[in-house]
C-alpha positions as CSV (number, residue, x, y, z in Angstrom):
1,M,0.0,0.0,0.0
2,K,2.9,2.4,0.8
3,K,4.5,1.5,-2.5
4,H,1.4,2.5,-4.4
5,A,1.1,5.8,-2.5
6,W,4.7,6.6,-3.4
7,L,4.0,5.9,-7.1
8,I,0.9,8.1,-7.0
9,L,2.9,11.0,-5.3
10,C,5.6,10.7,-8.0
11,L,3.0,10.8,-10.8
12,I,1.3,13.9,-9.3
13,T,4.6,15.6,-9.0
14,F,5.5,14.8,-12.6
15,V,2.2,16.0,-13.9
16,A,2.4,19.2,-11.9
17,A,5.9,20.0,-13.1
18,F,4.9,19.2,-16.7
19,L,1.8,21.6,-16.5
20,L,4.0,24.3,-14.9
21,S,6.6,24.0,-17.7
22,L,3.9,24.1,-20.3
23,T,2.3,27.2,-18.7
24,N,5.7,28.9,-18.7
25,M,6.3,28.0,-22.3
26,V,2.9,29.4,-23.2
27,T,3.2,32.7,-21.2
28,E,7.0,33.3,-21.7
29,G,6.5,34.7,-25.2
30,P,3.7,37.1,-24.3
31,I,5.5,38.3,-21.2
32,A,8.7,39.0,-23.1
33,Q,6.7,40.8,-25.8
34,Q,4.9,42.9,-23.2
35,K,8.2,43.9,-21.6
36,L,9.6,44.8,-25.0
37,Q,6.6,47.0,-25.8
38,Q,6.9,48.8,-22.5
39,A,10.6,49.4,-23.1
40,N,10.0,50.6,-26.6
41,A,7.3,52.9,-25.3
42,A,9.8,54.4,-22.9
43,R,12.2,55.0,-25.8
44,A,9.5,56.4,-27.9
45,A,8.8,58.9,-25.2
46,V,12.2,60.5,-25.8
47,F,12.2,59.9,-29.6
48,A,8.7,60.2,-30.8
49,E,9.6,60.2,-34.6
50,A,11.0,56.6,-34.4
51,T,8.9,53.6,-35.2
52,G,11.4,51.0,-34.2
53,F,14.5,50.5,-32.0
54,D,17.4,48.2,-32.7
55,E,19.6,47.2,-29.8
56,M,23.3,47.9,-30.0
57,T,26.3,47.2,-27.7
58,P,27.9,50.2,-26.1
59,D,31.7,50.3,-26.0
60,E,33.4,48.9,-22.9
61,G,34.0,51.6,-20.3
62,S,31.5,53.9,-21.8
63,K,29.3,53.9,-18.6
64,L,26.2,53.4,-20.8
65,D,23.5,51.1,-19.6
66,S,22.0,50.6,-23.0
67,L,22.1,51.9,-26.6
68,Y,19.5,51.6,-29.4
69,A,19.4,52.9,-32.9
70,A,16.1,54.7,-33.5
71,T,14.7,53.7,-36.9
72,K,12.0,54.8,-39.3
73,D,11.2,53.2,-42.6
74,G,14.2,51.0,-42.1
75,Q,16.6,53.9,-41.8
76,T,18.5,55.0,-38.7
77,I,17.3,58.5,-37.7
78,G,19.1,58.8,-34.4
79,Y,19.9,57.0,-31.2
80,V,18.4,56.4,-27.7
81,L,21.0,56.2,-25.0
82,Q,20.7,55.4,-21.3
83,T,23.1,55.8,-18.3
84,T,22.9,55.9,-14.5
85,V,24.5,58.6,-12.4
86,N,24.6,59.1,-8.6
87,G,22.4,62.0,-7.4
88,Y,21.8,63.3,-3.9
89,G,19.5,60.5,-2.9
90,G,21.0,57.6,-4.9
91,P,21.0,56.3,-8.5
92,I,19.3,58.4,-11.3
93,E,18.6,56.8,-14.6
94,I,18.7,59.1,-17.6
95,V,17.4,58.1,-21.1
96,M,18.0,60.5,-23.9
97,G,17.1,60.6,-27.6
98,V,19.5,62.3,-30.1
99,G,18.7,62.8,-33.8
100,N,21.1,62.5,-36.7
101,D,21.1,66.3,-36.8
102,G,22.6,66.4,-33.3
103,A,19.5,67.9,-31.7
104,I,18.2,66.3,-28.4
105,R,14.7,64.9,-29.1
106,G,13.8,64.2,-25.5
107,I,15.0,63.2,-22.1
108,S,13.7,61.1,-19.2
109,V,14.9,61.4,-15.7
110,G,14.1,58.9,-12.9
111,G,14.3,55.1,-12.6
112,S,13.1,52.6,-10.1
113,S,15.7,53.8,-7.5
114,F,15.0,57.5,-7.9
115,A,15.0,59.0,-4.4
116,E,15.9,62.7,-4.7
117,T,14.6,65.2,-2.1
118,A,10.9,66.0,-2.6
119,G,10.3,69.5,-3.8
120,L,14.0,70.0,-4.7
121,G,15.9,67.2,-6.4
122,T,12.6,65.7,-7.7
123,R,12.2,68.8,-9.8
124,T,14.9,67.4,-12.2
125,R,12.0,65.4,-13.6
126,D,9.8,68.4,-14.2
127,P,9.3,69.9,-17.7
128,E,10.7,73.3,-16.4
129,F,14.1,71.5,-16.1
130,T,14.0,68.8,-18.7
131,D,12.6,71.0,-21.5
132,Q,15.9,72.9,-21.5
133,F,17.6,69.9,-23.1
134,I,15.1,69.4,-25.9
135,G,16.3,70.9,-29.2
136,L,19.8,71.5,-27.7
137,A,22.4,70.6,-30.3
138,A,25.5,70.7,-28.0
139,V,26.9,69.0,-25.0
140,P,24.7,70.0,-22.0
141,K,26.7,72.1,-19.5
142,L,25.4,73.4,-16.2
143,K,25.5,77.3,-16.0
144,D,26.3,77.4,-19.7
145,N,23.3,76.1,-21.6
146,I,21.4,74.5,-18.7
147,D,20.2,76.3,-15.6
148,G,20.3,74.3,-12.3
149,I,17.6,74.1,-9.7
150,S,18.0,76.4,-6.7
151,G,18.7,74.3,-3.6
152,A,19.3,71.1,-5.6
153,T,22.8,71.6,-7.0
154,I,23.8,68.0,-6.6
155,S,20.7,66.6,-8.4
156,S,21.0,69.2,-11.2
157,T,24.7,68.5,-11.6
158,A,24.2,64.8,-11.7
159,V,21.5,64.9,-14.3
160,T,23.4,67.4,-16.5
161,S,26.6,65.4,-16.3
162,G,24.8,62.2,-17.3
163,A,23.2,63.9,-20.2
164,A,26.6,65.3,-21.3
165,R,28.0,61.7,-21.1
166,L,25.2,60.5,-23.4
167,Y,25.6,63.4,-25.9
168,E,29.4,63.0,-26.1
169,Y,28.9,59.3,-26.8
170,W,26.4,60.2,-29.6
171,Q,29.1,62.5,-31.1
172,T,31.4,59.5,-31.2
173,L,28.8,57.4,-33.0
174,A,28.0,60.2,-35.4
175,G,31.7,60.9,-36.1
176,V,31.5,64.5,-35.1
177,A,33.3,64.3,-31.8
178,A,36.1,66.8,-31.6
179,P,39.5,65.0,-31.7
180,K,40.9,64.7,-28.2
181,T,44.2,66.6,-27.8
182,E,46.8,64.2,-26.6
183,E,48.6,65.5,-23.5
184,A,52.3,65.6,-23.6
185,P,53.7,62.8,-21.5
186,L,55.6,63.4,-18.4
187,T,59.3,63.5,-19.3
188,A,60.9,64.3,-15.9
189,E,63.3,61.6,-14.8
190,N,61.9,61.9,-11.3
191,Q,58.3,60.7,-11.3
192,K,56.5,59.6,-8.2
193,T,53.1,57.9,-7.9
194,V,51.0,58.2,-4.7
195,M,47.7,56.5,-3.9
196,A,45.0,59.1,-3.0
197,N,41.9,58.4,-1.0
198,G,39.1,60.3,-2.6
199,Y,35.3,60.4,-2.1
200,G,34.7,57.4,-4.4
201,G,37.7,55.4,-3.3
202,E,41.4,55.2,-4.0
203,F,43.1,56.5,-7.2
204,D,46.7,57.1,-8.1
205,V,48.3,60.5,-8.6
206,T,51.6,60.7,-10.6
207,V,53.8,63.8,-10.2
208,G,56.6,64.7,-12.5
209,I,59.3,66.6,-10.6
210,N,61.9,68.7,-12.4
211,P,65.6,68.9,-11.2
212,D,64.9,72.2,-9.6
213,G,62.0,70.8,-7.5
214,T,59.2,72.3,-9.5
215,I,56.2,70.3,-10.7
216,E,56.4,69.4,-14.4
217,G,52.9,68.0,-14.5
218,V,50.3,65.9,-12.7
219,R,48.6,62.8,-14.1
220,I,45.6,61.0,-12.4
221,G,45.0,57.4,-13.1
222,Q,41.5,56.6,-14.3
223,Q,41.3,52.8,-13.9
224,T,40.2,53.0,-10.3
225,F,39.0,56.6,-10.4
226,N,35.4,56.7,-9.3
227,E,34.8,60.3,-8.2
228,T,31.4,62.0,-8.7
229,D,30.5,63.1,-12.2
230,G,30.4,66.8,-12.5
231,L,32.1,67.3,-9.1
232,G,35.1,65.2,-8.1
233,A,35.5,63.9,-11.6
234,L,36.6,67.4,-12.6
235,A,40.0,66.5,-11.1
236,L,40.7,64.7,-14.4
237,E,40.3,67.9,-16.3
238,Q,43.6,69.3,-17.6
239,T,42.7,72.8,-16.5
240,F,42.6,71.6,-12.9
241,R,45.8,69.6,-13.0
242,D,47.8,72.3,-14.9
243,Q,47.4,74.7,-12.0
244,F,50.2,72.8,-10.2
245,I,52.7,73.1,-13.0
246,G,55.8,75.1,-12.0
247,K,54.9,75.0,-8.3
248,T,57.1,73.8,-5.5
249,G,56.0,72.2,-2.3
250,P,54.2,72.4,-0.1
251,V,51.3,73.4,-2.4
252,S,48.0,74.6,-1.0
253,Y,44.7,76.0,-2.2
254,G,44.4,79.7,-2.4
255,D,48.0,80.2,-3.6
256,G,47.3,80.4,-7.3
257,I,45.5,77.0,-7.1
258,D,41.8,76.6,-6.8
259,A,40.0,73.6,-5.3
260,I,37.1,72.0,-7.2
261,S,33.9,73.7,-6.0
262,G,31.7,71.2,-4.2
263,A,34.4,68.5,-4.2
264,T,36.4,69.2,-1.1
265,I,37.3,65.6,-0.4
266,T,38.6,64.9,-3.9
267,S,40.5,68.2,-4.0
268,N,42.2,67.6,-0.7
269,A,43.0,64.0,-1.7
270,V,44.8,65.2,-4.8
271,L,46.6,68.0,-2.9
272,Q,47.8,65.6,-0.2
273,A,49.0,63.1,-2.8
274,I,51.0,65.8,-4.6
275,N,52.6,67.0,-1.4
276,E,53.5,63.4,-0.4
277,A,55.1,62.9,-3.9
278,L,57.1,66.0,-3.4
279,G,58.2,64.8,0.0
280,V,56.8,67.7,2.0
281,A,54.2,68.1,4.7
282,Q,50.8,69.2,3.6
283,A,50.3,73.0,4.0
284,Q,47.6,73.7,6.5
285,A,44.5,75.3,5.0
286,P,44.3,79.0,6.1
287,A,40.5,78.8,6.5
288,G,40.6,77.9,10.2
289,Q,40.5,80.6,12.8
290,M,42.3,80.0,16.0
291,T,41.4,81.8,19.3
292,A,43.5,81.5,22.4
293,L,41.7,82.0,25.7
294,D,43.3,83.6,28.8
295,T,41.4,81.1,30.9
296,P,39.6,77.8,30.0
297,D,36.0,78.3,29.1
298,A,33.1,76.3,30.5
299,N,34.1,73.4,28.3
300,G,37.8,73.5,29.5
301,A,39.0,74.8,26.2
302,V,42.2,76.9,26.1
303,K,42.2,77.0,22.3
304,V,39.2,77.3,20.0
305,Y,39.3,76.6,16.3
306,T,36.5,77.5,13.9
307,E,36.4,76.4,10.2
308,G,33.8,76.6,7.5
309,V,33.9,73.3,5.6
310,A,32.3,73.0,2.2
311,V,30.0,70.0,1.7
312,L,28.9,69.9,-1.9
313,D,26.3,72.7,-2.2
314,Y,26.4,73.9,1.5
315,T,28.8,74.9,4.2
316,L,29.2,73.6,7.7
317,K,30.7,75.8,10.5
318,V,32.6,73.5,12.9
319,T,34.0,74.9,16.2
320,V,36.5,72.8,18.1
321,G,37.7,73.4,21.6
322,L,41.1,71.9,22.7
323,D,42.5,71.7,26.2
324,A,46.0,72.3,27.3
325,Q,47.0,68.7,26.5
326,G,45.6,69.1,22.9
327,Q,42.6,66.9,23.5
328,V,39.1,67.8,22.2
329,V,36.8,69.1,24.9
330,S,34.0,70.5,22.7
331,V,32.7,70.3,19.2
332,G,30.0,72.6,17.9
333,V,28.3,72.3,14.4
334,S,26.1,74.8,12.7
335,G,24.8,75.0,9.1
336,P,21.7,75.5,6.9
337,T,18.5,74.9,8.7
338,T,16.4,74.8,5.6
339,G,16.7,73.2,2.2
340,E,17.4,69.7,1.0
341,N,20.3,69.3,3.4
342,E,18.5,70.2,6.6
343,Y,18.2,66.5,7.7
344,F,21.8,65.7,7.2
345,V,23.1,68.8,9.0
346,S,20.8,68.0,12.0
347,Q,22.4,64.5,12.3
348,V,25.9,65.8,12.8
349,K,24.6,68.5,15.2
350,A,23.3,65.8,17.5
351,N,25.0,65.1,20.8
352,A,25.4,61.4,20.0
353,F,27.7,62.2,17.1
354,R,29.6,65.1,18.5
355,K,30.4,63.5,21.9
356,Q,32.4,60.8,20.1
357,F,35.2,63.3,19.6
358,I,35.5,64.4,23.2
359,G,38.7,63.5,24.9
360,K,40.5,62.4,21.7
361,S,43.7,63.7,20.2
362,G,46.0,62.9,17.3
363,T,44.7,62.1,13.8
364,L,41.1,60.7,14.0
365,V,39.5,58.2,11.6
366,F,36.1,56.7,11.3
367,G,36.0,53.1,12.6
368,E,38.5,53.8,15.4
369,G,36.3,54.9,18.3
370,I,34.2,57.3,16.1
371,D,31.4,56.3,13.7
372,A,30.0,58.4,10.9
373,V,26.2,59.1,10.8
374,S,24.6,56.5,8.6
375,G,23.1,58.3,5.6
376,A,25.0,61.6,6.3
377,T,28.5,60.5,5.3
378,K,29.4,63.7,3.6
379,S,28.5,65.9,6.6
380,S,30.2,63.5,9.0
381,T,33.4,63.5,6.9
382,A,33.4,67.3,6.9
383,V,33.2,67.5,10.7
384,L,35.9,64.9,11.0
385,E,38.1,66.9,8.6
386,A,37.6,70.1,10.7
387,V,38.4,68.3,13.9
388,N,41.6,66.9,12.5
389,N,42.5,70.3,11.2
390,A,42.0,71.8,14.7
391,L,44.1,69.0,16.2
392,Q,47.0,69.6,13.7
393,Y,46.7,73.3,13.3
394,Q,49.9,75.2,14.3
395,G,48.6,78.7,13.7
396,E,48.6,81.8,15.9
397,V,48.9,79.9,19.2
398,T,52.3,78.6,20.1
399,A,52.8,75.6,22.3
400,G,54.4,77.9,24.9
401,A,51.3,80.2,25.0
402,V,49.0,77.2,25.5
403,A,51.2,75.9,28.2
404,D,51.3,79.2,29.9
405,A,47.5,79.5,29.8
406,A,47.2,76.0,31.2
407,Q,49.6,76.7,34.0
408,A,48.0,80.0,34.9
409,T,44.5,78.4,35.2
410,A,45.4,74.9,36.5
411,A,43.5,73.8,39.6
412,P,45.6,73.8,42.8
413,A,47.4,70.5,43.2
414,E,45.6,68.0,45.4
415,E,47.4,66.3,48.2
416,G,48.5,62.8,47.5
417,P,46.2,59.8,47.7
418,Q,44.8,59.2,51.2
419,V,45.6,55.7,52.4
420,E,43.5,53.9,55.1
421,L,44.7,50.6,56.6
422,L,41.9,48.4,58.0
423,D,42.4,46.1,61.0
424,T,40.2,43.5,59.4
425,P,39.0,43.1,55.8
426,N,35.8,45.1,55.1
427,A,32.7,43.6,53.3
428,D,34.5,43.8,49.9
429,G,37.6,42.0,51.3
430,A,39.7,45.2,51.3
431,V,42.5,45.6,53.9
432,K,43.8,48.8,52.4
433,V,41.7,51.7,51.0
434,V,43.2,54.4,48.8
435,T,41.2,57.5,48.0
436,E,42.2,60.1,45.4
437,I,40.6,63.2,44.0
438,L,41.5,64.0,40.4
439,P,40.6,67.2,38.4
440,V,38.9,66.5,35.1
441,L,38.3,69.7,33.1
442,D,35.5,71.6,35.0
443,Y,35.0,69.1,37.8
444,K,36.8,66.6,40.1
445,L,36.4,62.9,40.4
446,K,36.7,61.1,43.8
447,V,38.0,57.5,43.2
448,V,38.1,55.0,46.1
449,V,40.1,51.8,45.6
450,G,40.0,48.9,48.0
451,L,42.9,46.4,47.9
452,D,43.0,42.9,49.4
453,A,45.9,41.3,51.3
454,E,47.5,40.2,48.1
455,G,47.4,43.6,46.5
456,K,44.5,42.9,44.1
457,I,41.6,45.2,43.6
458,A,38.7,44.2,45.8
459,S,36.5,47.2,45.2
460,L,36.2,50.4,43.2
461,T,33.9,53.4,43.6
462,V,33.7,56.6,41.7
463,G,32.0,59.8,42.7
464,S,32.0,63.4,41.7
465,A,33.6,65.7,44.3
466,T,32.2,68.7,42.6
467,A,29.2,69.2,40.3
468,G,29.7,70.5,36.8
469,T,28.6,70.3,33.2
470,S,29.9,66.8,32.9
471,D,27.4,64.8,34.9
472,Y,26.8,62.5,32.0
473,Y,30.4,61.5,31.7
474,V,30.7,60.9,35.5
475,S,27.7,58.6,35.3
476,Q,29.4,56.5,32.7
477,V,32.4,55.7,34.8
478,K,30.2,55.1,37.9
479,A,28.5,52.3,36.0
480,N,29.1,48.7,37.2
481,A,30.0,47.6,33.7
482,F,33.1,49.9,33.7
483,R,34.2,49.5,37.4
484,N,33.9,45.7,37.5
485,Q,36.6,45.4,34.8
486,F,39.2,46.4,37.5
487,I,38.2,43.9,40.1
488,G,40.8,41.2,40.8
489,K,43.5,42.9,38.9
490,S,47.0,44.1,40.1
491,D,50.2,45.6,38.8
492,T,50.1,48.5,36.4
493,L,46.9,48.6,34.3
494,A,46.4,50.0,30.8
495,F,43.4,50.3,28.5
496,G,43.2,47.7,25.8
497,E,44.7,45.0,28.1
498,G,41.6,43.5,29.6
499,I,40.1,46.9,30.4
500,D,38.2,49.2,28.0
501,A,37.6,53.0,28.4
502,V,34.0,54.2,28.1
503,S,33.4,55.4,24.6
504,G,32.7,59.1,24.7
505,A,34.0,59.5,28.3
506,T,37.7,59.1,27.7
507,L,38.9,61.8,30.1
508,C,36.8,60.3,33.0
509,S,38.0,56.8,32.1
510,D,41.7,58.0,32.1
511,A,41.2,59.7,35.5
512,V,39.9,56.5,37.1
513,L,42.7,54.5,35.5
514,K,45.3,56.9,36.9
515,A,43.7,56.7,40.4
516,V,43.7,52.9,40.3
517,N,47.3,52.7,39.3
518,D,48.2,55.2,42.0
519,A,46.5,53.0,44.5
520,L,48.3,49.9,43.2
521,T,51.7,51.6,43.5
522,R,51.3,52.9,47.1
């Protein structure tokens, strides 16, 4: 009986699979035909004169998604080309029809992933913007023959650069492309290639150096170059690279050399690579303004640095306060409160992002104790750049002036740790208790360490000897999760060796660690 049931099940499965395959064979043709009709309808929308479209294969490396010859009565009357560019909110598909006479017949902006800002970037699909392209018989160029949308510079630039890519490819097809002028190769015997880290990834920068130390020329490799069209991609333009010819290091923007507007990251990556090739330190940007304080402010800052950082089509003002030891004690961010960038600016203004920098020094990078705001990478990177500039800036304030300011305002030295010896172990097992009060910026921490008879930590308590603006940070080092890390340990302790500092409360963590080590050595 079981054998018969198994045979019946196999028969049912076979019949079902056969019927499914038959259904697929019957419907596959109509579905494909329906998709073709829909695709042709989209192409007809940008080339209404055509009655047919023959698929072609774009050249490798052209960045075209598809290419079709538009036909009528068996004759090619133009082409329909498609590409994808990166806008403000993600990918933007651009489909454009160009006639044999070189006039643009139509353009479609959008795609399934179109996510530009409502009321701003979305207006690149509106006739008020797209109608500018129709009838144009030249390469579309923003601020030349195409007007951008106010408040949507990134979206406007992306669409226009994509349309320019398509039109330039049509020129090649039609044989009317202007011959490209071959650049003279670098002839200097001394040539150095440095890998730059741009907005879209790494790319190489080669610098030819004359015997007298001047720059013969700059070449940027294109194989891995992936900077934004219409913005960072302008670094490939000869007019940008030729600015460096004849210069000696260190080179900097504002000294006869202009950065690419709206492409700060790419511009700085090229500049840094050139200086590295020349073997000189990068010149510090003069944009930052340094203010030395006679006494620390409420945040403990004895040096305040303010910089306006360009982020594509807007500017962030970043103010960084540094203490006498060169550590970050405050970060303030301000920028546009309206427009398509309001959301992203608000993210880097938030306490959760800014507090990550407090207590840090040296050169900071994302992924090492600091995280960028998801979805606001450009703004996050701009703040990081400003903080690093503040930490490295050697402007008006000398190290001596900072030291003098710190010494003049330092809190009176506390007496050494207070040691209490117990006749019998207390509830925590401590036979020796060491109490130390440590100044931390605008407040003081009271740290009490209990040691057992073998010199191991039996207890640890943290309190605030004075109230201040740092209650949040004190609460973090009071937490059991932090204090319990020290229990049972002895000898000299260090973070990263079985003990972790509290993220965002580095100064408090360091103070507790110092007090514990003082207790262990007494």
